[in-house]
C-alpha positions in Angstrom: 74.6 112.9 90.8 75.9 115.9 90.3 79.4 117.9 91.0 78.7 120.9 93.2 80.7 123.4 94.9 82.6 122.8 98.5 84.3 120.2 100.2 83.6 119.2 103.8 80.6 121.6 104.8 78.8 120.8 101.4 76.8 118.1 103.5 74.0 118.9 105.8 75.1 119.6 109.5 78.9 119.7 108.7 80.8 123.1 110.0 84.4 123.7 109.4 87.2 126.3 109.9 90.9 127.0 109.7 93.0 129.2 111.2 96.9 130.1 112.0 97.5 129.4 115.8 101.3 129.7 115.6 102.5 126.2 114.9 104.1 127.2 111.6 106.5 130.2 111.5 105.4 131.5 108.0 102.0 132.8 109.7 100.2 130.5 107.3 96.9 128.6 108.6 97.8 125.7 110.7 95.0 124.3 112.5 91.5 122.7 111.1 88.2 121.6 113.0 85.5 119.8 111.2 82.6 119.3 113.3 79.2 118.0 113.0 76.0 119.0 114.8 75.1 115.4 115.0 77.0 112.2 116.1 78.5 110.5 113.1 79.1 106.7 111.9 82.7 106.8 111.4 85.2 104.6 108.9 88.6 104.9 108.3 91.8 103.1 106.6 95.4 103.9 107.8 98.9 103.6 106.9 100.3 100.2 106.6 103.7 101.6 107.1 105.3 99.8 110.3 106.4 103.6 111.8 102.8 104.7 112.7 102.2 108.4 114.0 100.5 109.0 117.3 97.3 110.2 115.5 97.0 107.4 113.5 97.1 105.1 116.7 94.5 107.8 118.2 92.0 107.5 115.2 92.3 103.6 114.3 91.4 103.2 118.0 88.3 105.9 118.1 87.1 104.3 114.7 87.2 101.0 116.0 85.8 101.5 119.8 83.6 104.3 120.1 80.3 104.6 119.7 80.0 107.6 117.6 82.5 110.6 116.2 81.7 114.2 115.9 84.6 116.3 115.3 88.5 116.1 113.7 91.1 118.7 114.5 94.1 118.7 112.5 97.5 120.7 113.0 99.8 121.3 109.9 103.6 121.9 110.7 104.4 119.0 112.8 103.4 115.5 112.1 103.3 114.0 115.7 105.0 110.9 114.5 108.1 109.0 116.3 107.6 110.7 119.3 106.5 108.2 121.6 104.0 107.7 124.5 104.7 111.5 125.3 102.9 111.8 121.2 99.9 109.9 121.9 99.3 111.4 125.1 99.3 114.8 123.2 96.6 113.0 120.9 94.3 112.3 123.7 95.3 116.0 125.5 93.8 117.7 122.3 91.0 115.3 122.2 90.2 116.0 125.4 90.1 119.8 125.4 88.7 119.8 121.9 85.8 117.7 123.6 85.3 119.9 126.3 85.1 123.2 124.2 82.4 121.4 122.2 80.4 119.6 124.8 81.3 116.1 123.1 83.0 113.3 124.6 87.3 113.2 124.1 86.5 109.4 122.4 84.3 111.2 119.6 87.3 113.6 118.5 89.8 112.5 115.7 92.6 114.2 115.5 95.6 114.4 112.6 98.9 115.8 112.4 101.1 116.4 109.3 104.3 117.8 108.7 108.2 117.5 110.2 108.5 113.7 111.5 110.0 113.4 115.0 109.1 116.7 116.8 106.7 117.0 119.5 103.7 119.1 119.0 103.2 122.8 120.9 100.8 121.7 123.2 100.3 125.3 124.5 99.6 126.4 120.7 97.5 123.8 120.0 95.3 124.4 123.1 95.0 128.4 122.6 93.8 127.4 119.0 91.0 125.3 120.1 88.8 128.2 121.2 89.8 130.3 118.1 88.8 126.8 116.0 85.5 126.8 117.8 84.5 130.6 117.7 85.0 130.2 114.0 83.1 127.2 112.8 80.7 127.7 110.1 78.6 125.9 107.7 79.8 128.2 104.9 81.8 126.7 101.9 84.0 129.2 102.5 84.6 127.8 105.7 85.6 124.4 104.2 88.0 126.2 101.7 89.2 127.5 104.8 89.7 124.3 106.6 91.3 122.6 103.2 93.8 125.7 103.4 95.0 125.0 106.8 95.7 121.3 106.5 98.6 122.4 103.6 102.1 121.5 104.0 104.1 121.5 100.6 100.8 121.4 98.7 100.7 124.3 95.8 96.7 124.1 95.8 94.1 123.4 98.6 91.9 120.1 97.5 88.7 119.6 97.7 85.3 118.2 95.9 81.5 117.8 96.7 79.0 115.6 94.8 75.0 115.8 95.3 72.8 112.5 94.4 69.9 110.8 95.5 68.9 108.0 98.3 65.4 107.0 99.4 64.2 110.1 97.1 66.3 112.2 99.4 69.2 114.7 98.4 72.1 113.7 99.9 75.3 115.0 99.5 79.2 113.9 100.1 82.1 116.1 100.3 85.8 115.8 100.8 89.0 117.4 101.2 92.5 116.4 101.4 96.6 117.3 101.2 99.3 115.4 99.8 102.3 116.5 97.7 105.3 115.0 98.7 105.5 111.4 100.5 102.8 109.8 98.4 102.6 106.2 97.9 99.4 105.0 99.6 99.0 101.6 101.0 95.5 101.7 102.3 95.0 105.5 102.6 96.4 108.6 101.6 98.1 111.5 103.2 95.6 113.0 104.9 91.7 113.0 103.2 88.5 113.9 105.4 84.9 113.2 103.8 82.0 114.0 104.9 78.3 112.7 104.4 74.6 113.7 105.3 73.5 110.0 104.4 72.2 107.5 106.9 74.3 104.5 106.7 75.7 101.7 108.7 78.8 101.3 110.0 79.4 98.1 108.3 78.5 99.4 104.6 80.0 102.4 105.7 83.2 100.9 106.0 83.3 98.3 103.5 82.5 100.9 100.7 85.5 102.8 101.9 88.0 100.2 102.1 87.1 99.2 98.4 87.1 102.6 96.9 90.5 103.5 98.5 91.5 100.6 96.8 91.0 101.8 93.5 91.7 105.5 94.0 94.1 106.2 96.7 95.9 103.0 96.6 96.5 103.5 92.6 98.4 107.2 93.1 102.1 107.6 93.7 104.7 110.9 93.9 107.5 109.8 94.8 107.3 105.7 96.1 107.0 106.7 100.1 104.7 105.6 102.3 104.1 108.2 104.7 103.7 107.5 108.6 100.6 109.4 108.8 98.4 108.0 105.8 94.6 108.3 106.9 91.3 108.6 105.4 88.3 109.6 107.6 85.0 109.1 106.3 81.8 110.6 108.7 78.3 110.2 108.2 75.6 112.0 110.2 72.4 111.1 108.8 70.9 114.2 108.2 69.8 113.6 104.9 66.9 111.9 106.2 67.0 108.7 104.2 66.1 105.1 105.8 69.4 104.2 106.9 70.9 102.0 104.3 71.4 98.3 105.7 72.0 96.4 102.6 73.7 96.3 99.1 70.5 98.0 97.6 70.1 100.7 94.9 70.7 103.4 97.3 73.9 102.1 98.5 75.1 101.6 95.0 74.3 105.2 94.7 76.3 106.5 97.6 78.6 104.0 96.5 78.9 105.8 93.0 79.3 109.2 94.6 81.9 108.4 97.2 84.1 107.1 94.3 83.8 110.0 92.3 84.7 112.3 95.2 87.8 109.7 96.2 88.9 109.6 92.4 89.1 113.4 92.0 90.8 114.2 95.3 93.5 111.5 94.6 93.9 113.0 90.9 94.2 116.2 93.3 96.8 114.7 94.8 98.9 113.3 92.2 98.9 116.3 89.8 100.1 118.3 92.8 103.3 116.4 93.3 106.0 118.4 94.7 107.6 120.2 91.6 105.2 118.3 89.3 104.6 120.0 86.1 101.8 117.5 85.1 99.4 114.9 85.8 100.5 111.4 84.7 97.8 108.9 84.2 98.4 105.4 83.5 95.6 103.0 82.3 96.2 99.7 81.3 93.2 97.9 79.5 92.7 94.0 78.5 94.7 92.7 81.0 93.9 89.3 82.2 92.8 90.1 86.1 92.3 93.6 87.6 94.9 92.6 89.8 97.5 92.5 87.7 96.0 95.3 85.7 97.0 97.3 88.8 100.1 95.9 89.3 100.9 97.2 85.9 99.6 100.3 86.0 101.5 101.4 89.3 104.8 100.1 87.7 104.7 102.7 85.1 103.4 105.5 87.0 105.9 104.9 89.5 109.1 104.5 87.5 111.6 107.2 87.9 112.7 106.9 84.1 109.4 107.3 82.6 108.4 110.4 85.2 111.5 112.0 84.2 110.3 111.1 80.3 107.2 112.9 80.9 108.6 115.8 82.6 110.7 116.3 79.4 107.8 115.6 77.1 109.9 112.6 75.7 107.9 109.9 74.1 110.5 107.3 75.2 108.1 104.1 75.0 110.9 101.8 76.1 110.9 103.2 79.9 106.8 102.1 79.7 107.7 98.8 77.9 110.4 98.3 80.5 108.3 99.3 83.6 105.9 96.5 82.3 107.9 94.1 82.2 109.7 94.2 85.5 106.2 94.6 87.1 106.1 90.6 88.0 103.1 90.3 85.5 103.4 87.7 82.7 102.7 88.7 79.7 103.7 88.6 75.6 105.5 91.9 75.4 105.3 91.4 71.5 101.6 91.9 71.7 101.5 95.2 73.5 100.0 98.3 71.9 101.1 101.7 73.5 99.3 105.0 73.3 99.7 108.7 74.5 96.7 111.1 75.1 95.9 114.7 76.2 93.9 117.4 75.2 96.5 117.6 72.3 95.2 114.5 70.8 95.8 110.5 70.5 99.0 109.1 69.0 99.5 105.0 69.1 103.3 105.0 69.1 103.6 101.1 69.9 101.7 98.3 68.0 102.6 94.7 68.8 105.8 95.4 71.0 107.5 97.4 67.9 107.1 101.5 67.0 104.7 102.6 64.6 107.1 105.1 63.2 105.1 107.9 65.2 105.7 111.5 64.3 108.2 112.6 67.4 106.8 116.0 67.1 103.1 115.2 67.6 103.9 113.2 70.4 105.8 115.8 72.2 102.9 118.3 71.4 101.0 115.8 73.3 103.2 115.3 76.2 103.6 119.0 76.8 99.7 119.2 78.2 99.2 119.5 82.0 97.3 116.4 82.0 99.1 113.3 79.9 97.9 109.7 79.8 99.4 106.8 78.7 97.4 103.6 77.9 98.9 100.1 77.6 96.5 97.9 75.9 98.0 94.3 77.0 95.6 92.0 74.6 94.9 89.2 76.9 91.5 90.0 78.5 89.3 92.4 79.7 90.5 93.9 82.8 91.4 97.3 83.1 93.0 99.6 85.8 94.0 103.3 86.4 96.8 104.7 88.4 98.1 108.0 88.6 101.1 110.4 89.6 103.3 113.1 88.3 106.2 113.9 86.3 109.7 114.1 88.1 111.3 117.5 87.9 114.4 119.4 89.2 112.0 121.0 91.9 111.0 117.8 93.6 114.8 117.6 94.9 114.9 121.0 95.8 111.7 120.7 97.7 113.0 117.6 99.7 116.7 118.8 100.1 115.6 121.4 102.3 112.1 120.7 103.6 113.1 120.9 107.4 114.5 124.6 107.3 
């Protein structure tokens, strides 16, 4: 397995594009399309927020009931959430119109939206953008980048990654793109993520792999503790790698699984590191916990702590906040056995041993915490389970961004 350049167009048979259609006021790209030249098996995970956006409902139905999927149409600027039957009808209208332009069934078209909640989609603009999207579709890596840029809202950078690996003696690729910067605290999904692969694999195993990996990647990130109404991860597999279809938990399945996990882990970290107003990616590793479930709870408790996030922003080794966050997580442990470390490109420092300070150098700690990627490690000394969560620091700019998001 090796990392390669690209995103959703890296796998064979996938095309993409991103354009400015006129939804946003700032002339930035606001519509994207991903298209496969061959029908795809599809899997998806979606927000568990009771308030679900119309496209989430549409896509869940398509993934579960349609014979195949072949395209995704995404708009940014308007979330199409809390829009009732009219909003759901617009999903159907978008899929129908896209299907006509692409000569594929409407129920093979997935749709996704991101942006302001409560507004109806400007359907005249959406429909006018579809032929532009079709006319600019391309297999090129640049086209994948255009699509990744078009789905951004408050993101400061586009997010994409691809990996190449081998199954059944054939070269295969998995590539993906995502967006997310605020309202990030996923539960079975992330803001918006689209993953493409040319592997031939059964729908059952495709779904199994996606759900398991989401739980260890996107469900382990948090920017602000808010679970979005639009969270969706969509995975499409068109089988053009030419391998014999993966139908059992074989070595080929393991190779696919590891490549998919690598893609989704990197995309998760890109979202966490690009949290609204963030200056640092904050990683929390819990090691030697009694169970993996408890390790996950502990690591997420620390990564979501507003006080800890603020300390990371201030480059302050305020380890008491970390121990406190572990303590209110709901997991039982002996605080007098816990060791804590800070680590970054500037070095690694043990700051707590058996629940008390090591008398570490504050100057060295500040140096370590001043890097753009910072890791806190908590050794629970209870077993051999571990988990990692990703987040970011909490800055003044987070409030500024969200105070005037609609204006």
